[in-house]
N, C-alpha and C positions, 0 to 999 in steps of 0.2 A: 373603567371606573372601579375604584376600590370598594369592596364590600364592607358595610358597617359591621363592627364586631362588638359583642357584649361579653365582658369577663364577669362571671358570677362567682362570688366567693361565699359559700355557706359558712357561717361562723357561730360558735357558741363558746363564750368565755375565752377569747383569743387575744387578750390585750397585749400579751408579750410578743406576738408575731404579726398582728393584723397590719401594722404600719409597713413593715418590710414587704408583706405580700402586695399591698396596694402600690407601693413605690416600684416594685418589680413589674407589676401589671402595667403601670404607666410606661415604663421603659419598653415593655414588650410591644405595646401598641405603637410606640414611636419607632422601634426597630423594624416592625412589620410594615410601617408606612400606611396604616389604615386608620380611619376614623373609628372611635370606639367609646364604649360606655363601660364603666366599672361599677358593679352593683354588689354590695355586701348584703347577703340575706341573713339578717341577724335572727337567731333562733332563741329568743328570750335570755340573752346574756345578762348576767348579774354583775359583771365587772365593767371596765371602761371600754369594751370593744366598740360599742356603738358611738360613743363620744369621740374616740380616736379616729374612727373611720370618717365621721362627719368633718373632723378637723382637717383631714386630708382632701376634702372637697369632693368626695365621691357620694353616690346615691346609697342610701341605706334603707333596706326594706325590712320591716318587722314581720316575721313569720310566727304567728302565735302557737300553731300546733307543733309540739316538740318532736324532734327527730331529724336525723340527717336527710332522709328522703323528703321530708316536708320542706326543709330549707332549700334543697336543690330544686324541687318542683316549683316552689314559690318564686324562686329566682328566675327559673326558665320561663315561667308564665309572664313575669313582669318585665323581662328584658326586651329591648327593642331592636337589637342588632339582627342582621341576616345570618350571622354565624355566632353561635352561643358557645362559650368556652367555660367549663366548670373546673375549679381547682380548689383544693383544701386550703384552709386558713392557718395551717400550722407551719408554714414556710418550708415544707418538705418538697414542694414542687416549684420549679423556677418558671414564673410567668414570662420571663424574658425570652423563653423559647417557644412562644405561641405561634411563631411563623410557620413551623413545620405542620402544625395542626391546620392552620388556615390554608396552607398550600394543598393539603389533601382534600379539604372541602372544595376548594376551587378546581381540583382535578376531577370532581364528580362524585366523591364519596359523601354519604349522608351522616355517618357517625364515625368518629376517629377516637380511638382509645390510646392513652399513653401506656406503652409497654415498659415497665420498670426493668424487666429481665433483659431487654434489649439495650438498655441504657446503662448508666453507672449507678450502683447502689452504694452509698456511703456506709462505711463500717458502723454497725449498730443502728442503721436506719430501719431495717426490717427484722423483726424477731425471727428466730430460727424456725419456729413452727409455721409462721406465715410464709416464709421464703421457700421452705423445702417440703411442706405438707399441705397446709391450708389452701393457699392460692393456686399451686399447681393442680391439686385435686379438683377444686372448683372450676378452674379453667378447662381442664380435661372434660369434666361433666358437661359444661356449657357447650363446648365444641361438639361433643358426641350427641347430646340431646337435641341441639338446635341447629347443627350444621354450620356453626361459625368457625372462623379460622383466626382466632386472636391468641395472643400470647400471655395476656394478663387481664383476667376478667374483673379484677379489683382495682385496676389503675384509677387513681383519684383525679387525674387530669384528663379531660376529654372534651371533644368539640362535636357539636351537632348542628345540622342545618335547621334553622328556625321553621322553615316551611313544612318540615316533616313531623313536627310535634303533633299535629292534628291526626296523623296516621298511627300513632302509637298510644297505647293506654297505660298510663303510669299511675299506680295506686299506693304502693308501699310507702311507709313513712320512716322506716328505719334504714340500717346499713345495707339491707338487701336491695335498696334502690339501685345500687351500682349494677347488680346482676339484672334487675328488671329492665333497666334501660337498654341493655344489650339484647336480652331475650325478646322483648316486644319489638325492637327494631328488626331483629332477624325474622320473627314471625310475620312482620309486615313487608318483608322483602326488600328492606333498605340495604344500601351498599355500606358495608362495615369494613374497616381496616384498622391497623394500629401503627404507631410510630414510636421510635425509641424515646424514652423519657427518663431523665435522671431523678434519683430519689435521695434527698438529703436527710440527715438525722433530725428528728423532731426538736425544735428549738424551744418548745414551751416548758414552763416550770411545773405545770400540772400533769397529771396522768393522762394518757391517750384516751379518747372517747371509745375507741374500738375495744371490744371484749372478744378475745380469741375464740373460745369455744362457743359462747352464746351466739355471736354474730356469724361465725362460720356455719353453725347449724342452721341459722335463719336463712342464709344464702342457699344452702343445699336443700333445705325443706321447701323453699320457694320454687326452686328448679323442679323438684320432683312433683310438686302439685300441678305443674304445667305440662308434664309428660306422662299421662296415664298409661301410655303404651309401655314405657320403661318401668313404671311403678307397679303396674298390675299385669299387663299382657305377657311380658317376657318371663318373669318368675312363675306366673301361672302356667304357661305353656311348658316350661322346663319341668316343673314338679309333676304335672299331669303326665307328660310324655315319659319321664323317668320312672314314675310309679307304674304306669301301664306296661312299659317294656319289662320292668322288673317282675311284675306279677305274671306276665305271659311266660317269661323264661322259667320262673319257678313252677308254673302249672305244667309246662311241657316236660320239665325235669321230673316232676312227681308222677306224670303219666308215662314216664320212661320213653317219651318220644325222642328226646335228646338227653344227653348226659352232660351236665355242667356242674361246677362247684355250687353247692347249695348250703343254706344255713337253716332250712326248715321253716317252721311256722312263724318264727320271729321275723324272718325276711318277708313273708307274705303280709303280715300285719303292718310292717313298716312301709311297704309299698302301697298298701291300702290308705294309710294315713297321708302319704305323699299325694295320692290321687285326690283324696277329699280336700286337703289343704289347697292343692293347685287348682282344683275345680272351683273352690270357694273364691279364690283370688280372681279367676277368670270370670266368675259371675259378677264380682264387683266391677270389673272392667266393662262387662256387657251392660250392667245396670247403669253405668255412667253414660254409655251410648244411648240406652233407652231413655234416660232422664232428659237427654237433649230432644228426643222425639216427643216426650211428654209435653214439652213447651209448645209443640205444634199439635198436641192432642192426637198423636198417631200411634200410641201404644196399643198393641193387640194382646189382650189378656188370654183369649181363647187359644191363640197359636202357641203362646208360652206354656199354657197349662197342658196342651196336647203333648209337647215335648217332655214335660215332667211326667205325664201319665205313661209315656213310652218307657222311660227309665224304670218307673215303679213296676210296670207289668213285666218287664224283663227280669227284674229282681224276683217278682212273685213266681214266675215260671221256673227259675233256677231253684228257688227254695222248695217249690212243690215237687220238682223232680227228685231233689235230694231226699226229701221226706218220704216220698213214695218208694224210692229204691231202698231206703234204709228200713222201712217198716214191712215191706212185702218181699224184699229180696229180688224183685224183678228189675233188671237193668236193661237199658237200651244201649248205653255206652258204659262199659266197665270202668269203674273208678276205684282206686284204693283210698285209704283213709286220708292220706296227704292231699290227693287230688280233690276229694270231697271238701276238705277244709279250704283249699284254694277257691273252689267255686262258691263256697259259703261267703268268703271274704269279698269276692266279686259281686255277689248278690247284695251284700250289706252296703258296699260302696254305691251301687246303683240306687239302692233304697234311700240312702242319705242324700245323695245328689238330687234325686227326684223330689223329695220333700223340701229340701232347701229351695229348689227352684219354684215350688208351689208358693211358699210364703213370700219369697222375693217378688214373685209375679203379682200377688195380691197387694203387696205393699206399694209397688209402682202404680198399680191400677187405682189405688186410693189417691195417690198423688195426682194422677191424671184427672180424676174427677174434680179434685180441688182446683186444679189448674183451669179446667173448663169453666168452673164456677166463677173464677176470677176474670176470665176473658169475656164472659157474658154479662158481667155486672158493670 
């Protein structure tokens, strides 16, 4: 028995191309030999888009909240087919080729993305920056961050199994909806693949809705917000490790334990700044993890303050020794002026890190108290 298919066409002021898209969608259903529904998700069009779609005898859904993501989501929620196919209303995608998407869903995949780079891209259909910079970079980031293996994260034609919509959380209302759909599907463990998809030149007389830099940044920003390990943990670990190794090498050099190329005090200060910056970023990552525990009222202020106190005490011991040896001339470990400066920088770093952690800890503790108040009322 053939599965019912819904073709969803999000539209905003597409009067010059909407009829062609609908006619191709009808042909696509006929060619695939499936029962189907064509649904135009109209996003407050001010031209004749809605009228023309109704004249073609298809369903028209009015989506009041403005945005590409809103139109797509509204259409997905209103569609009744077992297989839901999304495609743009600018006649750049050929709805007559939906059979390849349907076949992949019937093969057991949950989400199928049209890969323009594996198909034919008409000359002038994709701007240079989109083709060679924006989309490849965003696709690379998506595959790296979320473990997907797709070739085109921004493919505007895609199919999804209706039964899995309940398993993914879709919230964005703008162009980043395209990335969110893939990301949330990947995080939910759905089976994702892509198929070759041709791209034709935009047939509209008006300017494209997509804004290269703005929408590209929104896609990347959205991805980064969902991967705190990449956003905070990786750069934090790198800076902290790099700074620590650098200051140790400088200290050993100044103590004449090893002989390496050195640039003196500037090098030590730079490494200290790397450590402080890296540790601050790591604290942000840790606080994100703590914030999740706050929801369960599990944050332990005393344990966090003890770790802060340890760093501050280490700093105080180093400063005390440096001051004692400088004023009395009594030394336990002989240090030259360069080595003293290195130890002073290490002590300063520990002092800053310790007090940063103190204030972060109290801040999270205040949030925890407020969260407990909310859960008890």
